[in-house]
C-alpha positions in Angstrom: 0.0 0.0 0.0 1.3 3.5 -0.8 3.1 5.5 1.9 1.5 8.9 2.1 4.2 11.5 2.8 3.5 14.5 5.1 4.9 18.0 4.5 7.4 17.6 7.3 8.7 14.4 5.9 9.1 15.8 2.4 11.1 18.7 3.7 13.4 16.6 5.8 14.0 14.3 2.8 14.6 17.2 0.5 17.2 18.6 2.9 19.0 15.4 3.7 18.4 13.2 0.7 17.6 10.4 3.2 14.2 8.7 3.4 13.0 9.1 7.0 10.3 6.9 8.4 7.3 8.8 9.8 7.7 7.2 13.2 11.1 8.7 13.6 9.9 12.3 13.1 8.1 15.0 15.0 5.4 15.8 12.5 3.8 19.2 11.8 0.5 17.4 11.7 -0.6 13.8 11.8 -2.5 12.3 8.9 -5.7 10.7 10.1 -8.3 9.1 7.9 -11.4 11.3 7.9 -14.6 10.0 9.3 -17.6 11.0 11.3 -17.5 7.8 13.4 -17.3 7.9 17.2 -13.7 7.2 18.2 -11.6 6.0 21.1 -7.9 6.3 21.7 -6.2 3.4 23.4 -2.8 4.2 24.9 -0.8 1.0 25.4 2.0 0.5 27.8 3.5 4.0 27.8 5.7 3.0 30.8 9.2 4.2 31.7 11.0 0.9 31.0 9.4 0.6 27.5 9.6 4.2 26.4 13.3 4.7 27.3 14.9 7.4 25.1 11.9 7.7 22.8 9.9 9.8 25.2 10.4 13.3 23.7 9.2 12.4 20.2 6.3 10.4 21.5 5.0 13.1 23.8 5.3 15.8 21.2 3.5 13.8 18.6 0.8 12.7 21.1 0.3 16.3 22.1 -0.3 17.2 18.4 -2.6 14.3 18.0 -4.7 15.2 21.0 -4.9 18.9 19.9 -5.7 17.9 16.3 -8.3 15.1 16.9 -11.5 14.6 18.9 -12.0 11.4 20.9 -15.1 10.2 22.6 -13.2 7.8 24.9 -9.7 7.4 26.3 -8.3 4.1 27.5 -5.0 3.8 29.3 -3.6 0.2 29.4 -0.6 -0.6 31.5 1.3 -3.9 31.7 2.9 -6.1 34.3 4.3 -9.7 34.3 4.7 -11.3 37.7 6.9 -14.2 38.9 5.1 -17.4 38.2 3.0 -15.9 35.3 3.1 -17.5 31.8 5.5 -14.8 30.8 7.9 -16.1 33.5 7.3 -19.8 32.9 7.6 -19.7 29.1 9.8 -16.7 28.2 11.7 -16.4 31.5 10.9 -12.7 31.7 9.1 -10.7 34.3 8.1 -7.0 34.5 7.0 -5.3 37.7 4.1 -2.9 37.4 4.8 0.7 36.4 2.3 3.4 36.0 2.0 5.3 32.7 4.6 8.1 32.5 3.4 11.2 34.3 3.9 13.5 31.2 1.0 11.7 29.7 -1.4 11.3 32.7 -0.7 14.7 34.3 -0.3 16.9 31.3 -1.6 15.6 28.0 -4.6 13.8 29.4 -5.3 16.3 32.3 -9.0 16.9 32.8 -10.0 14.0 30.5 -12.0 11.0 31.6 -9.8 8.0 31.3 -10.6 4.3 31.6 -7.6 2.6 33.2 -6.8 -1.0 32.4 -4.1 -3.1 34.0 -3.2 -6.2 32.0 -0.8 -9.2 32.1 -1.5 -9.9 28.4 -0.5 -8.4 25.1 -3.9 -7.1 24.1 -5.5 -4.3 26.0 -8.8 -6.1 25.5 -7.7 -8.8 27.9 -7.1 -6.6 31.0 -8.9 -6.3 34.3 -11.8 -4.4 32.7 -14.2 -5.4 29.9 -13.4 -2.6 27.5 -15.2 -4.3 24.7 -18.5 -3.9 26.5 -17.6 -0.3 27.3 -16.7 0.5 23.7 -20.0 -0.9 22.5 -22.0 0.8 25.2 -20.4 4.2 24.1 -21.2 3.3 20.5 -17.5 3.6 19.5 -16.9 2.6 15.9 -13.3 3.5 15.3 -10.2 2.9 17.5 -6.8 4.5 17.3 -3.9 2.8 19.0 -0.7 4.4 20.3 2.1 3.4 22.6 4.5 0.5 23.1 5.7 -1.9 21.8 4.5 -1.6 18.1 5.8 -5.2 17.5 4.1 -6.7 20.6 1.2 -5.2 22.7 0.2 -2.4 20.2 0.2 -5.0 17.4 -2.0 -7.4 19.4 -4.4 -4.7 20.5 -4.9 -3.5 16.9 -5.5 -7.0 15.6 -8.0 -7.8 18.3 -9.7 -4.4 17.8 -10.2 -5.1 14.1 -11.4 -8.7 14.8 -14.1 -7.2 17.1 -15.4 -5.1 14.3 -13.9 -1.7 14.9 -12.2 0.5 12.2 -8.7 0.3 13.6 -5.6 2.5 13.0 -2.3 2.3 14.7 -1.0 5.9 14.7 2.6 5.5 13.4 3.9 8.8 14.7 2.8 7.8 18.3 4.2 4.3 18.7 7.6 3.0 19.6 9.5 -0.2 20.4 11.8 -1.1 23.2 13.1 -4.0 21.1 14.9 -1.8 18.5 14.5 -0.4 15.0 14.4 -3.7 13.1 11.3 -5.0 14.9 9.7 -1.6 14.8 10.1 -1.5 11.0 8.9 -5.0 10.5 5.7 -4.4 12.6 4.9 -1.2 10.7 5.4 -3.0 7.4 3.0 -5.8 8.4 0.4 -3.4 9.8 0.5 -1.2 6.7 0.0 -4.3 4.6 -3.0 -5.2 6.7 -4.5 -1.7 6.3 -4.2 -1.1 10.0 -2.2 2.2 10.3 -2.9 5.8 9.5 -0.5 5.5 6.6 -1.9 2.3 5.1 
C-alpha cells in the first residue's frame, strides 16, 4: 500500500536526501483518515521501562494528535508480568508494574475522563476491565492505538480491535518499540500491509 508523505517528511528528505520513516519524526500534523465515526484512543504500555529514550518524540506527537483530533473515549492500558506468570514460565521474563509516565497522565490527558486497564496480556482487551463492553456501550466505531511496543502489545491490541469489528488505525507517529528499530520497521510493514495504520 502507498506511503502517504506528510509535508514535514518531504522537507526533511529534501534537505538530507535520506528517506526518513514517519515514526522517527516529530510531525507538523498527523495524517488521520477522515470519518464521522465515534472514536476511542487506546494508549498502550507507555511506561518508563518501555519508552526509554523515545519519550520526547512520543510526547510531542501525542500532544499534536490530541490537539488535532477529537476522541469520545480514552483508554489507558498498563502492563505487568509477575513471577510465576506464563511470561515467567515460558519466556523467563518478568516485568514489575509501572504506571503510565506522568507526562501523559498529568499533562496531555489532564482533565479528560480515562478508563484505566491493568493487564498481564499483550492485548488491552484482555485486561482487568471489559473494555469491549464499554466501547460498545459508548457506540464507538473507530479505534486509534498508540504506545509500546509496536511489535508486541500495540500489534496485538490492533489485531483484536479489528477482529471485534472496529475500524482500527495504529498511529505510526505515536508508537515505539523497546526492542529496537528492526522489529519496529517489521511491525509497521505488516500493519500497513493489513491496512491497520494511519499511513496504510
